KEVO-814903 format. One record per atom (N, C-alpha, C): residue in three letters; x, y, z. Coordinates in steps of 0.05 Angstrom, whole numbers, plus 5000, padded with zeros to 4 digits. Example, Ala and Ser with C-alpha at 12.3 -4.5 7.8 and 13.67 -1.06 7.14 Angstrom:
residues 2
Ala526448865156
Ala524649105156
Ala526449345156
Ser525749555142
Ser527349795143
Ser525850015157
This chain:
residues 79
Met493547544386
Met491947434408
Met491347654428
Thr488947674437
Thr488147874456
Thr488547764484
Gln489847924501
Gln490247854528
Gln487947964545
Val486747794561
Val484547874578
Val485647904606
Leu485448144617
Leu486448184644
Leu484148164664
Thr484648044686
Thr482648034707
Thr482448314720
Pro480148374732
Pro479848634744
Pro481648684767
Val482248934772
Val483749024795
Val481749094817
Thr482148994841
Thr480449074864
Thr482149224883
Thr480749394899
Thr482149544920
Thr480949494947
Arg482549534967
Arg481549514994
Arg483249695012
Val482049785034
Val483449955053
Val484449775076
Leu486949795082
Leu488149635104
Leu487249765130
Thr487349605151
Thr486449705178
Thr488549885191
Ser491149835184
Ser493349995196
Ser495949895183
Phe498150005192
Phe500749905183
Phe501249615194
Glu499849545214
Glu500049275226
Glu497949085216
Asp496549155194
Asp494448975183
Asp495648695178
Pro494448485189
Pro495548215185
Pro495448115157
Thr493848235140
Thr493548145112
Thr495548265093
Phe496948475102
Phe498948615085
Phe500948755103
Gly503048615110
Gly504948725129
Gly507548815115
Pro509648855130
Pro512148955119
Pro513348785097
Ala513148515100
Ala514248345080
Ala512848375053
Gln510248395053
Gln508748425028
Gln509248705016
Trp509448905033
Trp510049175025
Trp512749185010
Glu514849065023
Glu517449075011
Glu517648904986
Glu516148684984
Glu516148524960
Glu514848684937
Leu512748824942
Leu511448994922
Leu513449214913
Leu514749344932
Leu516649554926
Leu518949444909
Ala519849204915
Ala522149084900
Ala521349034870
Arg518848994865
Arg517948944837
Arg517749204821
Gly517949434834
Gly517649684820
Gly520349794810
Asp520150014796
Asp522550144784
Asp523850344803
Thr522550424824
Thr523550634842
Thr524750504867
Asn527150594874
Asn528450494897
Asn529050734915
Ala527050814931
Ala527351054948
Ala526550974976
Val528151064995
Val527650995023
Val524951095033
Asn523951315023
Asn521451425033
Asn519051255024
Leu519451055007
Leu517250874999
Leu517150625016
Thr519050575034
Thr519050335049
Thr517050335072
Trp516350095081
Trp514450065103
Trp515450215128
Pro517950175137
Pro518850315161
Pro518750615159
Phe519450725136
Phe519351015133
Phe516451115134
Gln514750985118
Gln511951075118
Gln510651055145
Arg511150835159
Arg510050805186
Arg511151025205
Ala513751075204
Ala514851285221
Ala513751555214
Trp513451605188
Trp512251865180
Trp509451895191
Trp507851685188
Trp505051695198
Trp505051735228
Thr506751595243
Thr506851615272
Thr507651905280
Ser509452025265
Ser510352295272
Ser508652525262
Phe507552495238
Phe506152715225
Phe503352665217
Gly502452415219
Gly499852335209
Gly497552475225
Arg495452525210
Arg493052645223
Arg490652545207
Gly488352565219
Gly485952475206
Gly485752165206
Thr484652055184
Thr484251775182
Thr486151655162
Leu487651455170
Leu489551315152
Leu487951145133
Leu488651165107
Leu487351005086
Leu489450875069
Leu490750675080
Leu492750515065
Leu491150345046
Thr491350415020
Thr489750275000
Thr491450104982
Val490749844981
Val492249654965
Val490549574941
Ala491749564918
Ala490349474893
Ala491449194887
Glu489649004881
Glu490448734876
Glu489248624851
Arg490648444838
Arg489748304815
Arg490348004820
Asp488247844818
Asp488547554823
Asp489747504850
Gly489047664870
Gly490047624897
Gly492847714902
Arg494147844883
Arg496847934885
Arg496848244884
Ala498248364903
Ala498448654904
Ala499848764879
Val498748964867
Val499949094844
Val500549384849
Ala499349504869
Ala499849784876
Ala499049834905
Leu500150034917
Leu499550114944
Leu499550424946
Ala497550534958
Ala497350824961
Ala497050894990
Pro499051015003
Pro498751095031
Pro497351365032
Leu494751365035
Leu493151605035
Leu491951655062
Phe490851895066
Phe489451955090
Phe487252165084
Ala485252175101
Ala483152365099
Ala483152535124
Asp483052805121
Asp483152985143
Asp480853185140
Gly478653145153
Gly476353315150
Gly474653235126
Gly472353355123
Gly470453305102
Gly471353125081
């Protein structure tokens, strides 16, 4: 039997305080993964951005069927 997967969509969050994807959703996504590292948590990432961030924050979440499947804390600095 062939499994049909629905497409993955992406969107950029407005900030670490985005009301559509906050700390609880971030931690739930992290808990489903295989990596358990403090530097992947919402508090660490937010603190890092507050201390060292520059340019434009591009917190990008990938979703399938309305459920987060990946998150990439990216930023753009210049061109």
